[in-house]
C-alpha positions as CSV (number, residue, x, y, z in Angstrom):
1,M,1.1,-14.6,-20.7
2,N,1.5,-11.0,-19.4
3,L,-1.2,-10.3,-16.8
4,R,-2.0,-6.7,-16.2
5,R,-2.8,-6.3,-12.5
6,D,-4.8,-3.5,-10.9
7,V,-3.1,-1.5,-8.2
8,F,-6.1,-1.3,-6.0
9,Q,-6.6,-5.1,-6.2
10,A,-3.0,-5.4,-5.1
11,I,-3.3,-3.1,-2.1
12,A,-6.6,-4.7,-1.1
13,D,-4.7,-7.6,0.4
14,P,-3.5,-7.0,3.9
15,T,-0.3,-9.0,3.4
16,R,0.7,-6.9,0.4
17,R,-0.1,-3.7,2.4
18,A,2.2,-5.0,5.2
19,I,4.9,-5.7,2.6
20,L,4.6,-2.1,1.3
21,I,5.0,-0.8,4.9
22,L,8.0,-3.0,5.5
23,V,9.9,-1.8,2.4
24,A,8.8,1.8,2.7
25,S,11.8,2.7,4.9
26,Q,14.4,0.4,3.4
27,S,14.9,-1.9,0.5
28,M,14.8,-5.6,1.5
29,T,15.5,-9.0,-0.1
30,A,12.6,-11.5,-0.5
31,G,14.0,-13.6,2.3
32,A,14.1,-10.6,4.7
33,I,10.6,-9.7,3.8
34,A,9.4,-13.3,4.2
35,S,11.0,-13.6,7.6
36,N,8.4,-11.1,8.9
37,F,5.4,-13.4,8.0
38,D,4.1,-16.7,9.1
39,T,3.5,-17.9,5.6
40,A,5.5,-20.0,3.2
41,R,8.2,-18.2,1.1
42,P,6.5,-19.0,-2.2
43,T,3.4,-17.2,-0.9
44,V,5.4,-14.1,-0.1
45,S,7.1,-14.4,-3.5
46,K,3.7,-14.4,-5.2
47,H,2.8,-11.2,-3.3
48,L,6.1,-9.6,-4.3
49,Q,5.4,-10.6,-7.9
50,I,2.0,-9.0,-7.9
51,L,3.3,-5.8,-6.3
52,T,6.1,-5.7,-8.8
53,E,3.7,-6.2,-11.8
54,C,1.6,-3.3,-10.5
55,E,4.8,-1.3,-10.3
56,L,4.3,-0.5,-6.6
57,L,7.7,-2.2,-6.0
58,Q,10.8,-2.1,-8.0
59,Q,13.5,-4.7,-8.0
60,Q,17.2,-3.9,-7.9
61,Q,19.9,-6.6,-8.5
62,N,22.9,-6.4,-6.2
63,G,25.2,-9.3,-6.8
64,R,23.2,-12.5,-6.3
65,E,20.5,-10.7,-4.2
66,V,17.4,-9.0,-5.5
67,Y,16.3,-6.1,-3.3
68,Y,12.7,-4.7,-3.4
69,Q,12.0,-1.1,-2.8
70,I,9.0,1.2,-3.0
71,N,8.3,2.8,-6.4
72,A,7.5,6.3,-5.0
73,T,6.2,7.6,-8.4
74,K,3.6,4.9,-8.5
75,M,2.7,5.3,-4.9
76,K,2.2,9.1,-5.5
77,E,-0.2,8.2,-8.4
78,V,-2.3,6.1,-6.0
79,A,-2.2,8.9,-3.4
80,D,-3.2,11.5,-6.0
81,F,-6.1,9.4,-7.0
82,I,-7.3,8.9,-3.4
83,E,-6.8,12.6,-2.3
84,P,-10.1,14.0,-3.7
85,F,-12.0,11.3,-1.8
86,R,-10.1,12.0,1.4
87,N,-10.8,15.7,1.0
88,M,-14.5,15.0,0.4
89,W,-14.8,12.9,3.6
90,D,-12.8,15.5,5.6
91,D,-15.3,18.1,4.5
92,R,-18.3,15.9,5.4
93,F,-16.9,15.1,8.8
94,N,-16.0,18.8,9.5
95,K,-19.6,19.8,8.6
96,L,-21.0,17.1,10.9
97,E,-18.7,18.3,13.7
98,A,-19.9,21.8,13.2
99,I,-23.6,20.7,13.4
100,M,-22.9,18.6,16.5
101,K,-21.2,21.6,18.2
102,Q,-24.4,23.7,17.6
103,Y,-26.7,20.9,18.8
104,K,-27.9,21.5,22.3
105,P,-29.9,18.6,23.8
106,E,-33.2,19.5,25.5
107,K,-33.3,19.1,29.3
């Protein structure tokens, strides 16, 4: 059975976000990733499977080792989706800041 996983459900988990941060700078094996967590290796493997199914991570076979690396294209899709919301909140906070600067408390 081929499950279709949602990217946002995948990144909702703090462990999976930590994995993405780990492999953002360099590709790593599952064992190297697992060594950064206090959980069982099968648990980390499940997280890797979910991130791979969502295409946030890519696997690359190098001999007997499988290396995980960030899929920059998919991460950009996520960032592009989030960008309008970030802009909206930036605008709202900038307006609030402008109002607060004009506010003068009564003495």
